[in-house]
KEFIGU-680202 format. One line per field, with one value per residue: residue number from 0; residue in one letter; x, z negated, y negated of N, C-alpha, C in turn. Coordinates in nm, 4 decimals. Each point is the difference from the previous one (the first is absolute). Layout:
# residues N
n	[NUM, ...]
res	[A, ...]
n_east	[X, ...]
n_up	[Z, ...]
n_north	[Y, ...]
ca_east	[X, ...]
ca_up	[Z, ...]
ca_north	[Y, ...]
c_east	[X, ...]
c_up	[Z, ...]
c_north	[Y, ...]
This chain:
# residues 103
n	[0, 1, 2, 3, 4, 5, 6, 7, 8, 9, 10, 11, 12, 13, 14, 15, 16, 17, 18, 19, 20, 21, 22, 23, 24, 25, 26, 27, 28, 29, 30, 31, 32, 33, 34, 35, 36, 37, 38, 39, 40, 41, 42, 43, 44, 45, 46, 47, 48, 49, 50, 51, 52, 53, 54, 55, 56, 57, 58, 59, 60, 61, 62, 63, 64, 65, 66, 67, 68, 69, 70, 71, 72, 73, 74, 75, 76, 77, 78, 79, 80, 81, 82, 83, 84, 85, 86, 87, 88, 89, 90, 91, 92, 93, 94, 95, 96, 97, 98, 99, 100, 101, 102]
res	[M, L, K, T, L, E, F, S, V, T, K, S, K, A, Y, E, D, T, S, F, V, A, G, D, S, P, V, T, L, D, F, L, T, D, V, G, R, P, A, N, N, G, Y, F, I, V, D, G, A, G, D, I, L, F, E, I, W, N, A, E, Q, E, D, F, G, D, Q, H, T, A, K, D, G, D, M, I, I, L, N, G, L, H, M, R, Q, L, R, L, T, H, S, G, T, D, S, A, Y, R, I, L, V, A, G]
n_east	[21.3561, -0.1303, 0.0298, -0.0913, -0.0066, -0.0440, -0.0579, -0.0434, -0.0226, 0.0141, 0.1337, 0.0390, 0.1323, 0.0118, 0.1312, 0.0418, 0.1289, -0.0191, 0.0233, 0.0440, 0.0097, 0.1231, -0.0531, -0.0408, 0.1239, -0.0355, -0.0736, -0.1012, -0.0351, -0.1098, 0.0080, 0.0274, 0.0593, 0.0777, 0.0209, 0.0282, 0.1014, 0.0692, 0.0959, -0.0777, -0.0282, 0.0895, 0.0526, 0.1315, -0.0059, 0.1286, -0.0290, 0.0826, 0.1027, -0.0447, 0.0787, -0.0959, 0.0315, -0.0448, -0.0930, -0.0385, -0.1115, 0.0029, -0.1185, 0.0942, 0.0549, 0.0956, 0.0752, 0.0690, -0.0055, 0.0788, 0.1043, -0.0700, 0.0631, -0.0695, 0.0287, 0.0478, -0.1297, 0.0366, -0.0666, -0.0282, -0.0309, -0.1073, -0.0045, -0.1066, 0.0345, -0.1283, 0.0305, 0.0548, 0.1331, 0.0376, 0.1292, 0.0064, 0.1262, 0.0310, 0.0623, -0.0300, -0.0758, -0.0473, -0.1261, -0.0794, -0.1269, -0.0577, -0.1054, -0.0490, -0.0868, -0.0404, -0.1071]
n_up	[11.7942, 0.0004, 0.1223, -0.0016, 0.1301, -0.0170, 0.1178, 0.0498, 0.0998, 0.1119, 0.0069, 0.0222, 0.0034, 0.0414, -0.0190, 0.0886, -0.0213, 0.0274, 0.1113, -0.0814, 0.1338, 0.0467, 0.0774, -0.1277, -0.0034, -0.0384, -0.1071, 0.0567, -0.1266, 0.0724, -0.1210, 0.0629, 0.0891, -0.0785, -0.0817, 0.0961, -0.0829, -0.0614, -0.0091, -0.1041, 0.0214, -0.0619, 0.0699, -0.0108, 0.0415, -0.0323, 0.0942, 0.0760, 0.0466, 0.1147, -0.0114, -0.0413, 0.1007, -0.0838, 0.0739, -0.0784, 0.0699, -0.0931, -0.0497, -0.0909, 0.0650, 0.0726, -0.0694, 0.0352, -0.1231, -0.1050, 0.0458, -0.0414, -0.0908, 0.0524, -0.1101, 0.0291, -0.0116, 0.0652, -0.0931, 0.1076, -0.1063, 0.0775, -0.1241, 0.0396, 0.1063, 0.0155, 0.0283, 0.1000, -0.0113, 0.0243, 0.0093, 0.0532, -0.0445, 0.0910, -0.0971, 0.0813, -0.1065, 0.0606, -0.0065, -0.0998, 0.0245, -0.1076, 0.0561, -0.1027, 0.0744, -0.0698, 0.0671]
n_north	[2.9290, 0.0087, -0.0382, -0.0929, 0.0206, -0.1222, 0.0051, -0.1135, 0.0828, -0.0658, 0.0133, 0.1246, 0.0168, 0.1258, -0.0002, 0.0900, 0.0175, 0.1278, -0.0697, -0.0953, -0.0042, -0.0092, 0.0940, 0.0151, -0.0427, -0.1234, 0.0223, -0.0642, 0.0004, -0.0126, -0.0520, -0.1141, 0.0785, 0.0753, -0.1028, -0.0883, 0.0052, -0.0951, 0.0898, 0.0160, 0.1270, 0.0756, 0.1017, 0.0180, 0.1276, 0.0132, 0.0911, -0.0689, 0.0695, -0.0502, -0.1059, -0.0812, -0.0793, -0.0936, -0.0617, -0.0989, -0.0085, -0.0948, -0.0240, -0.0227, 0.1032, -0.0581, 0.0853, 0.1077, 0.0473, -0.0018, 0.0668, 0.1064, 0.0717, 0.1022, 0.0679, 0.1207, 0.0217, -0.1089, -0.0647, -0.0704, -0.0730, -0.0037, -0.0398, -0.0708, 0.0715, 0.0214, 0.1261, -0.0675, 0.0168, 0.1259, -0.0357, 0.1233, 0.0080, 0.0903, 0.0660, 0.1020, 0.0253, 0.1087, -0.0415, -0.0356, -0.0370, -0.0551, -0.0592, -0.0651, -0.0688, -0.1043, -0.0430]
ca_east	[-0.1117, -0.0797, -0.0288, -0.1049, 0.0136, -0.1297, -0.0016, -0.1092, 0.0498, -0.0940, 0.0586, 0.1372, 0.0631, 0.1164, 0.0953, 0.0949, 0.0872, 0.0786, 0.1260, 0.0339, 0.1275, 0.0477, -0.0849, -0.1230, 0.0371, -0.0790, -0.1447, -0.0665, -0.1355, -0.0745, -0.1121, -0.1097, -0.0776, -0.0472, -0.0830, -0.0891, 0.0472, 0.1270, -0.0036, 0.0354, 0.0415, 0.0435, 0.1307, 0.0860, 0.0820, 0.0961, 0.0022, 0.1087, 0.1369, 0.0531, -0.0534, -0.0859, 0.0067, -0.1338, -0.0214, -0.1407, -0.0492, -0.1219, -0.0897, 0.0546, 0.1229, -0.0133, 0.0625, 0.0412, 0.0954, 0.1275, -0.0011, 0.0287, 0.0278, -0.0697, 0.0753, -0.0748, -0.0654, -0.0482, -0.1395, -0.0065, -0.1364, -0.0261, -0.1167, -0.0018, 0.0902, -0.0777, 0.0827, -0.0509, 0.0670, 0.1169, 0.0857, 0.0896, 0.1111, 0.0815, 0.1319, 0.1065, -0.0300, -0.1438, -0.0687, -0.1454, -0.0632, -0.1451, -0.0395, -0.1432, -0.0297, -0.1413, -0.0240]
ca_up	[-0.0070, 0.1222, 0.0439, 0.1004, 0.0942, 0.0512, 0.0855, 0.0956, 0.1333, 0.1086, 0.0921, -0.0265, 0.1126, -0.0343, 0.1068, -0.0399, 0.1028, -0.0660, 0.0730, 0.0478, 0.0706, 0.0611, 0.1134, -0.0509, -0.0692, -0.1205, 0.0081, -0.0675, -0.0444, 0.0083, -0.0936, 0.0451, 0.0956, -0.0558, -0.1193, 0.0290, -0.0757, -0.0633, -0.1016, -0.1303, -0.0929, 0.0628, -0.0339, 0.1064, -0.0580, 0.0901, -0.0272, 0.0710, -0.0444, 0.0505, -0.0449, 0.0934, -0.0167, 0.0191, -0.0066, -0.0194, 0.0509, -0.0763, 0.0564, -0.0193, 0.0777, 0.1446, 0.0595, -0.1002, -0.1022, -0.0039, 0.0108, -0.1247, 0.0191, -0.0836, 0.0015, -0.0254, -0.1301, -0.0442, 0.0172, -0.0022, -0.0233, 0.0914, -0.0532, -0.0035, 0.1010, 0.1113, 0.1149, 0.1368, 0.0635, -0.0624, 0.1036, -0.0499, 0.0906, -0.0260, -0.0479, 0.0518, -0.0438, 0.0090, -0.1279, 0.0024, -0.0901, -0.0170, -0.0369, -0.0165, -0.0296, -0.0075, 0.0177]
ca_north	[-0.0901, -0.0065, -0.1364, -0.0072, -0.1106, -0.0401, -0.1172, -0.0019, -0.0305, 0.0245, 0.0957, 0.0410, 0.0680, 0.0810, 0.0269, 0.1029, 0.0547, 0.1047, 0.0126, -0.1339, 0.0126, -0.1246, -0.0356, -0.0612, -0.1221, -0.0298, 0.0128, -0.1107, 0.0309, -0.1256, 0.0094, -0.0866, 0.0781, 0.1270, -0.0206, -0.1103, -0.1165, 0.0352, 0.1052, -0.0565, 0.1043, 0.1237, 0.0545, 0.0512, 0.1062, 0.0625, 0.1432, 0.0661, -0.0252, -0.1262, -0.1286, -0.0719, -0.1449, -0.0553, -0.1442, -0.0350, -0.1284, -0.0287, -0.1016, -0.1338, -0.0143, -0.0140, 0.1176, 0.0974, -0.0411, 0.0709, 0.1454, 0.0704, 0.1417, 0.0978, 0.1254, 0.1222, 0.0054, -0.1317, -0.0398, -0.1459, -0.0476, -0.1125, -0.0701, -0.1451, -0.0545, -0.0557, 0.0372, 0.0106, 0.1129, 0.0613, 0.0573, 0.1040, 0.0247, 0.1188, -0.0428, 0.0850, 0.1366, 0.0231, -0.0106, 0.0161, -0.0972, -0.0119, -0.1354, -0.0240, -0.1405, -0.0367, -0.1429]
c_east	[-0.0682, -0.0293, -0.1031, 0.0225, -0.1375, 0.0172, -0.1140, 0.0560, -0.1095, 0.0544, 0.1420, 0.0531, 0.1218, 0.0845, 0.0959, 0.0820, 0.0912, 0.1337, 0.0330, 0.1410, 0.0338, -0.0888, -0.1315, 0.0222, 0.0263, -0.1486, -0.0601, -0.1434, -0.0751, -0.1265, -0.1171, -0.0904, -0.0650, -0.0951, -0.0990, 0.0312, 0.1338, -0.0199, 0.0517, 0.0541, 0.0496, 0.1338, 0.0687, 0.0941, 0.0913, 0.0140, 0.1176, 0.1363, 0.0530, -0.0640, -0.0916, 0.0107, -0.1386, -0.0025, -0.1496, -0.0278, -0.1292, -0.0736, 0.0553, 0.1246, -0.0305, 0.0602, 0.0385, 0.0994, 0.1277, -0.0191, 0.0437, 0.0211, -0.0793, 0.0717, -0.0910, -0.0555, -0.0511, -0.1500, -0.0047, -0.1464, -0.0196, -0.1228, 0.0180, 0.0846, -0.0707, 0.0713, -0.0778, 0.0540, 0.1147, 0.0802, 0.0994, 0.1067, 0.0807, 0.1406, 0.1157, -0.0157, -0.1505, -0.0640, -0.1484, -0.0585, -0.1500, -0.0290, -0.1521, -0.0166, -0.1508, -0.0126, -0.0994]
c_up	[0.1368, 0.0319, 0.1103, 0.0859, 0.0555, 0.0878, 0.0983, 0.1354, 0.1018, 0.0967, -0.0432, 0.1224, -0.0502, 0.1252, -0.0513, 0.1213, -0.0705, 0.0695, 0.0653, 0.0583, 0.0705, 0.1154, -0.0397, -0.0471, 0.0961, 0.0253, -0.0798, -0.0308, -0.0118, -0.0852, 0.0396, 0.0970, -0.0663, -0.1182, 0.0209, -0.0755, -0.0635, -0.1067, -0.1320, -0.0988, 0.0776, -0.0515, 0.1258, -0.0659, 0.1084, -0.0420, 0.0631, -0.0465, 0.0424, -0.0619, 0.1081, -0.0330, 0.0272, -0.0186, -0.0087, 0.0626, -0.0746, 0.0589, -0.0123, 0.0838, 0.1483, 0.0741, -0.1131, -0.0983, 0.0094, 0.0101, -0.1330, 0.0311, -0.0988, 0.0188, -0.0329, -0.1429, -0.0508, 0.0253, -0.0196, -0.0158, 0.0800, -0.0455, 0.0015, 0.1069, 0.1210, 0.1335, 0.1310, 0.0640, -0.0867, 0.1118, -0.0654, 0.1046, -0.0486, -0.0372, 0.0531, -0.0396, 0.0007, -0.1382, 0.0191, -0.0973, -0.0059, -0.0463, -0.0121, -0.0344, -0.0013, 0.0105, -0.1009]
c_north	[-0.0027, -0.1457, 0.0060, -0.1229, -0.0298, -0.1229, 0.0143, -0.0409, 0.0223, 0.1032, 0.0341, 0.0745, 0.0755, 0.0220, 0.1072, 0.0421, 0.0997, 0.0243, -0.1341, 0.0047, -0.1313, -0.0453, -0.0644, -0.1432, -0.1159, 0.0244, -0.1157, 0.0399, -0.1322, 0.0094, -0.0894, 0.0747, 0.1210, -0.0150, -0.1145, -0.1271, 0.0372, 0.1086, -0.0566, 0.1025, 0.1205, 0.0476, 0.0519, 0.0994, 0.0559, 0.1463, 0.0724, -0.0454, -0.1369, -0.1225, -0.0561, -0.1480, -0.0558, -0.1501, -0.0253, -0.1359, -0.0260, -0.1194, -0.1418, -0.0257, -0.0160, 0.1188, 0.0958, -0.0607, 0.0825, 0.1508, 0.0608, 0.1478, 0.0835, 0.1340, 0.1181, 0.0011, -0.1334, -0.0132, -0.1504, -0.0395, -0.1282, -0.0785, -0.1507, -0.0664, -0.0596, 0.0242, 0.0025, 0.1272, 0.0494, 0.0642, 0.0956, 0.0285, 0.1189, -0.0445, 0.0844, 0.1459, 0.0170, 0.0032, 0.0301, -0.1014, 0.0199, -0.1407, -0.0031, -0.1468, -0.0212, -0.1510, -0.0517]
């Protein structure tokens, strides 16, 4: 079945790291700066063998929320989260990721 995704945005931002190593960690993606407002839609895909730990700071929180684990091949849908920032932490095994968000 073909599905169509339609949404109206003023700005989007893509992030990619094809070699996420311990020296890169943690990395904090700042959507308020890059998109100009909280990111409301997007996805996070893990492309490498290592797990990536992630935390979301949304517009209603005073700091980052709980840490979660994304594994190789996972696609995390980031819709309706009103994210200020996303923090990614290396888990001990090198990995890779792609992220797309829209405000």
